[in-house]
C-alpha positions as CSV (number, residue, x, y, z in Angstrom):
1,M,-109.1,-142.3,41.7
2,S,-113.4,-141.8,41.2
3,V,-115.7,-140.2,38.2
4,S,-118.9,-138.6,39.0
5,R,-122.1,-138.7,36.8
6,E,-125.9,-136.9,37.3
7,V,-128.7,-139.4,36.4
8,A,-131.8,-138.8,35.1
9,A,-133.3,-141.6,37.4
10,P,-134.1,-143.0,41.2
11,A,-131.0,-143.6,43.0
12,D,-133.1,-147.3,43.2
13,R,-133.5,-147.8,40.0
14,V,-129.5,-147.1,39.3
15,W,-129.0,-149.2,42.3
16,A,-130.4,-152.4,41.1
17,M,-128.2,-152.0,38.2
18,V,-124.5,-151.5,39.4
19,S,-125.6,-153.8,41.1
20,D,-126.6,-156.2,38.5
21,L,-123.1,-157.5,38.3
22,S,-124.8,-160.1,35.3
23,R,-125.6,-157.0,33.2
24,M,-123.1,-154.7,34.3
25,G,-121.1,-155.7,30.1
26,D,-124.7,-153.1,29.4
27,W,-122.7,-150.6,30.0
28,S,-118.9,-151.0,30.3
29,P,-116.4,-151.3,27.5
30,E,-114.7,-153.6,29.0
31,N,-116.4,-155.6,31.2
32,D,-118.9,-158.4,29.4
33,G,-121.3,-159.9,32.4
34,G,-120.5,-162.4,33.9
35,R,-122.3,-165.2,36.7
36,W,-123.0,-165.6,40.4
37,T,-121.3,-168.7,41.7
38,G,-122.0,-170.7,44.9
39,S,-124.8,-167.7,46.5
40,G,-126.5,-165.9,44.2
41,P,-128.4,-162.5,44.2
42,G,-131.6,-163.7,45.5
43,D,-133.3,-161.0,46.8
44,G,-129.8,-159.1,45.6
45,P,-126.6,-159.2,46.1
46,A,-125.4,-159.0,49.4
47,V,-122.0,-159.1,51.1
48,G,-119.6,-162.0,50.7
49,D,-121.5,-162.8,47.6
50,V,-119.2,-164.1,44.7
51,F,-119.3,-163.3,41.1
52,R,-116.9,-164.4,38.3
53,G,-117.0,-161.7,35.4
54,S,-116.1,-161.7,31.9
55,N,-113.2,-158.8,30.2
56,H,-111.7,-158.1,26.9
57,R,-109.9,-155.3,26.0
58,G,-109.2,-156.4,21.6
59,R,-109.0,-159.6,21.3
60,R,-107.6,-160.5,24.5
61,A,-110.0,-162.0,26.7
62,W,-109.6,-162.7,31.0
63,K,-111.8,-163.4,33.7
64,T,-111.8,-162.3,37.6
65,N,-113.8,-163.5,41.2
66,V,-114.5,-160.3,42.5
67,T,-116.3,-160.4,45.9
68,V,-119.3,-158.3,47.2
69,V,-118.0,-156.3,50.2
70,D,-120.9,-153.9,50.5
71,A,-124.5,-153.8,49.6
72,D,-127.0,-150.4,51.2
73,P,-129.7,-149.6,48.9
74,P,-130.0,-147.0,47.2
75,N,-126.4,-145.7,48.4
76,R,-123.2,-148.1,47.7
77,F,-122.4,-151.3,45.8
78,A,-118.7,-152.3,46.2
79,F,-116.9,-155.2,45.4
80,R,-113.2,-156.6,45.1
81,L,-110.9,-157.5,43.4
82,Q,-108.1,-160.2,45.0
83,I,-105.2,-162.0,44.0
84,G,-103.7,-162.9,46.8
85,R,-101.1,-161.8,48.4
86,L,-100.6,-159.9,44.5
87,G,-103.5,-157.7,46.1
88,G,-106.4,-156.4,44.0
89,C,-108.8,-153.4,43.8
90,D,-112.1,-152.3,45.0
91,W,-114.5,-151.0,42.6
92,I,-117.8,-148.8,44.6
93,Y,-120.5,-147.1,43.5
94,D,-121.6,-144.4,45.5
95,I,-125.8,-143.1,44.4
96,E,-126.4,-139.8,45.6
97,P,-129.8,-138.9,45.3
98,T,-130.6,-135.6,43.7
99,D,-134.0,-133.5,42.8
100,A,-133.3,-134.2,39.4
101,G,-132.5,-138.0,39.7
102,C,-128.7,-139.0,41.7
103,R,-125.1,-138.4,41.2
104,V,-123.7,-141.9,40.9
105,T,-120.1,-141.9,41.7
106,E,-118.0,-144.5,40.3
107,T,-114.7,-145.1,42.1
108,W,-111.5,-147.6,41.7
109,V,-109.3,-148.8,44.9
110,D,-105.7,-149.9,43.0
111,E,-104.5,-152.2,46.0
112,R,-102.4,-153.5,43.1
113,T,-99.0,-155.0,43.8
114,P,-95.5,-154.2,41.2
115,A,-95.8,-158.2,40.4
116,L,-99.9,-157.9,40.0
117,K,-99.1,-154.7,37.4
118,V,-96.7,-156.9,35.6
119,V,-99.4,-159.3,35.6
120,G,-102.6,-157.6,34.4
121,W,-100.3,-155.9,32.1
122,L,-99.4,-158.4,30.2
123,F,-103.0,-160.2,30.9
124,T,-104.7,-156.9,29.4
125,G,-102.0,-155.4,27.0
126,V,-102.7,-152.0,29.2
127,S,-99.4,-150.3,30.9
128,D,-101.5,-147.2,32.5
129,R,-104.3,-148.4,34.4
130,A,-105.0,-145.8,36.1
131,S,-105.5,-143.3,32.9
132,H,-107.1,-146.0,30.9
133,N,-110.6,-146.7,34.0
134,R,-111.0,-143.4,33.8
135,A,-111.6,-143.5,30.4
136,T,-113.6,-146.7,30.7
137,M,-115.3,-145.3,34.3
138,E,-117.1,-141.8,31.8
139,Q,-117.7,-144.5,28.8
140,T,-119.8,-146.9,32.0
141,L,-121.0,-144.2,33.5
142,E,-122.5,-142.6,30.5
143,R,-123.6,-145.6,29.1
144,L,-125.4,-146.3,33.0
145,A,-127.2,-143.1,32.7
146,S,-128.3,-143.1,29.1
147,A,-130.0,-146.9,30.1
148,A,-131.4,-145.9,33.6
149,E,-133.3,-142.5,32.0
150,A,-134.2,-144.6,29.0
151,A,-136.1,-146.9,31.5
């Protein structure tokens, strides 16, 4: 599933923002940011770097570890949540330059097993993750655009 948004800001600025996972809580309604573990952003995140994210929904809170799987500035940034054989998901940000700035496409690739869907529902309280994520992705891109355009 993907959601796109035009942003009146340069692609490199937007890429720097979405690849700074510690700031993801500034635009995401569910992610609160977190910290790099073991390896860090240094000159920017690289494939294989691991991030420990904090998330919340209402009173529920949980942490996840994600691994950077693509870091191609200023075009693409992607990370994967993998919980052993239970599967997980990929989050991908594609950024295409336009005459007015760029177009950002956020994609969620669901690779959860049925067991992980149940575990996810228990931890997050979200039974329809696809509908929920579409709504939060739209909010994320709206907030990201506002921040990028104001910078």
